[in-house]
C-alpha positions, -999 to 999 in steps of 0.1 A, spaced: -159 44 -122 -191 60 -127 -195 98 -120 -220 89 -93 -200 68 -76 -162 91 -78 -191 122 -58 -206 99 -32 -170 84 -23 -156 121 -23 -188 131 3 -183 100 24 -146 108 23 -149 143 31 -174 139 54 -152 116 78 -128 138 74 -142 169 84 -160 154 118 -128 141 129 -110 174 122 -140 192 138 -131 164 170 -98 169 173 -98 210 172 -123 210 197 -106 189 221 -72 205 213 -93 241 219 -109 227 251 -70 211 262 -57 248 259 -84 267 275 -58 287 299 -34 293 271 -45 318 248 -12 321 225 -9 286 225 -50 278 216 -43 302 184 -8 287 173 -29 252 173 -58 264 152 -33 281 128 -7 247 127 -37 224 125 -60 243 104 -26 247 77 -24 208 82 -62 200 78 -60 219 48 -26 209 29 -36 176 11 -73 189 -8 -50 221 -13 -21 199 -24 -45 177 -47 -62 213 -65 -30 233 -73 -18 199 -84 -41 196 -110 -45 231 -121 -6 234 -126 19 210 -100 50 223 -91 70 217 -55 44 238 -40 18 212 -46 44 184 -37 48 201 -8 14 203 -2 1 168 -6 34 153 12 25 172 47 -13 165 43 -4 128 38 21 128 71 -11 147 86 -37 114 77 -16 95 99 -11 118 130 -51 126 124 -60 89 125 -39 88 160 -50 120 176 -85 110 172 -81 75 186 -61 88 214 -84 114 224 -114 91 219 -91 71 250 -92 102 272 -129 107 263 -132 69 280 -115 73 308 -130 103 318 -162 91 312 -154 61 333 -139 85 364 -170 101 361 -187 74 384 -153 60 395 -134 84 409 -99 68 404 -87 98 390 -59 118 415 -81 148 435 -48 171 421 -64 164 384 -97 186 393 -76 215 415 -61 229 381 -77 221 351 -54 248 329 -27 230 338 -40 194 339 -53 204 301 -20 215 289 -3 183 301 -33 159 289 -26 180 254 14 174 255 8 137 260 -15 131 232 2 151 206 38 139 219 24 103 218 9 109 181 37 124 166 60 96 182 37 68 164 38 91 135 78 93 134 80 57 141 59 44 113 74 65 87 111 52 100 98 16 97 82 24 62 116 36 50 138 4 56 118 -28 43 127 -62 54 139 -87 29 116 -118 33 131 -151 20 103 -180 10 117 -216 -4 88 -235 -22 88 -265 -37 65 -273 -69 66 -313 -75 64 -308 -116 91 -305 -136 104 -274 -154 113 -276 -190 147 -266 -198 162 -287 -174 156 -261 -147 157 -276 -114 148 -239 -93 139 -204 -100 153 -171 -78 125 -151 -81 122 -113 -62 89 -97 -60 81 -64 -51 40 -53 -49 23 -19 -38 49 5 -46 26 30 -56 48 48 -78 39 91 -70 45 121 -51 51 106 -16 67 72 -30 92 90 -56 121 86 -73 148 79 -49 126 54 -28 121 34 -60 163 33 -63 168 24 -27 139 -2 -38 160 -15 -75 195 -19 -57 177 -40 -32 160 -59 -59 191 -67 -81 219 -74 -52 194 -106 -50 208 -111 -83 172 -125 -96 164 -149 -124 134 -131 -131 115 -100 -114 77 -99 -103 59 -70 -95 20 -79 -87 4 -45 -92 -3 -7 -77 34 1 -88 19 33 -102 -1 52 -83 -1 86 -96 11 115 -117 42 130 -113 61 158 -132 76 146 -162 111 152 -148 101 128 -120 85 103 -141 115 97 -162 136 89 -136 115 65 -117 118 48 -152 154 47 -156 151 32 -124 128 4 -137 151 0 -166 184 -7 -145 165 -36 -128 186 -66 -140 171 -102 -145 178 -126 -168 146 -136 -173 127 -102 -173 102 -82 -152 68 -87 -152 36 -69 -136 -2 -68 -138 -24 -38 -131 -36 -34 -94 -64 -11 -92 -49 18 -84 -31 15 -123 -68 21 -130 -73 47 -110 -45 67 -121 -59 60 -161 -47 26 -171 -32 33 -211 -6 59 -191 2 40 -161 9 6 -189 26 28 -202 48 40 -178 57 7 -168 63 -4 -209 90 22 -210 107 12 -177 110 -21 -195 85 -40 -177 59 -66 -197 24 -61 -180 3 -90 -187 -35 -89 -185 -56 -116 -188 -26 -134 -203 -2 -170 -198 35 -167 -215 65 -190 -216 94 -183 -199 126 -196 -217 108 -228 -221 107 -239 -184 69 -229 -168 39 -205 -180 38 -173 -161 0 -156 -162 -11 -125 -153 -50 -115 -144 -65 -82 -145 -74 -70 -110 -110 -67 -107 -110 -33 -110 -116 -40 -147 -155 -48 -143 -157 -9 -128 -148 5 -158 -173 -22 -181 -136 -40 -190 -136 -83 -194 -115 -103 -170 -110 -139 -178 -114 -171 -159 -76 -183 -148 -89 -215 -169 -94 -193 -199 -60 -177 -196 -41 -210 -194 -61 -223 -222 -40 -196 -244 -6 -203 -227 15 -217 -254 27 -244 -239 28 -285 -229 -2 -283 -199 22 -302 -175 46 -270 -171 45 -254 -136 27 -224 -137 31 -192 -114 -2 -170 -116 2 -130 -107 -34 -117 -92 -31 -80 -77 -55 -87 -52 -64 -120 -35 -98 -126 -40 -117 -162 -42 -82 -179 -37 -101 -210 -42 -99 -202 -81 -64 -206 -85 -64 -240 -66 -90 -250 -88 -75 -244 -121 -43 -263 -111 -22 -229 -103 9 -241 -83 20 -207 -72 1 -176 -68 16 -143 -57 -12 -113 -45 -5 -81 -27 -30 -56 -21 -37 -59 11 -8 -38 29 -14 -55 61 -35 -31 69 -6 -4 67 -19 12 100 -30 8 131 -58 -8 139 -70 -14 102 -49 -46 105 -73 -59 129 -100 -54 100 -75 -62 73 -75 -101 84 -117 -103 83 -116 -94 55 -91 -118 37 -89 -150 32 -46 -148 33 -40 -110 44 -4 -112 47 22 -145 43 20 -178 31 -6 -204 22 -14 -240 5 -49 -246 -2 -45 -284 -19 -13 -285 -41 -18 -247 -49 9 -225 -29 1 -187 -23 20 -158 -5 5 -124 -2 26 -95 6 23 -68 23 39 -43 1 71 -24 -3 54 6 -6 26 27 11 -8 41 1 -17 78 15 6 88 44 43 76 43 38 54 73 38 18 87 27 11 116 16 -26 113 37 -43 94 70 -42 82 71 -36 43 91 -59 24 110 -74 -7 106 -109 -9 128 -136 -30 112 -167 -32 134 -196 -43 115 -221 -60 125 -262 -63 111 -284 -95 112 -316 -90 
């Protein structure tokens, strides 16, 4: 990614962050006009939370450690709270504006504006905190999504069925640490999969050496007789591709980059580079070119890992039997799911186009805030039958 692109992105992100927080601070300050001590406490607490994430990132780059991790975690939670406080305050202001014309509020609301402001402050803050806490609890408990798929091609080696365990978008890093990964791996192993597929965004950012070793040990403990395979996602690139791929390889994960491999003489597993590769001036092969390199009978079933579910017709045109993707998080936080559905042809779940079947997972982890308010994280078990 060009330096100029990074600078523009940071300026836009910081501008939005600053304006949203100015609005929240101003409205909270106004609501607490009759309570000076509460005003001061509000300013100190919210100001600290606003600065927590950027401060944690700066400290992390300088020296790392417990302090920077604590700032990043608390700041990550605050980003979700900021979103919902902002939306709730807009809703309050819309009602206030409507009341100026329609006068539907009870007369008592205007009689004691200080008390009304305090009640409104408590209601908005309590609702925002409730949504974030509920979203955090939701994010901690992935569900098992089971899918049964028929592929009308005979597999080699007399293979009649395949038990796939899939987990996408773990986003390992400061927020999604080794404890969460350990729980995910246990859930995967309970399924007794033949093969484990991790379609991208497994590694997000650097952590301490000790934490990294714990994560690598967790990855090594995944049990699958045919192996564990992954492809790069956009976040593997953002965090330093070669470093992150080596991280996965040390964990016993084979990473496919525009390549196809024959699995146990039975079927072909292909993996594409993420479209982000083009922004880093790398090539990204068409699916057909990848399959031409496969050391296998072209009549065998083909499963494709492609992190982002873009241009789904390419898999259909290439004769792919099953494509597995992630990336979308199904929006993760309301109301982004509403936008998400308009961006992607398939933002979550199963789809069939011609003879090609697709599953787009909403992911098992989170990015940014460790909170999900519009989707349930998932581990996907796919039972494939070959005919």
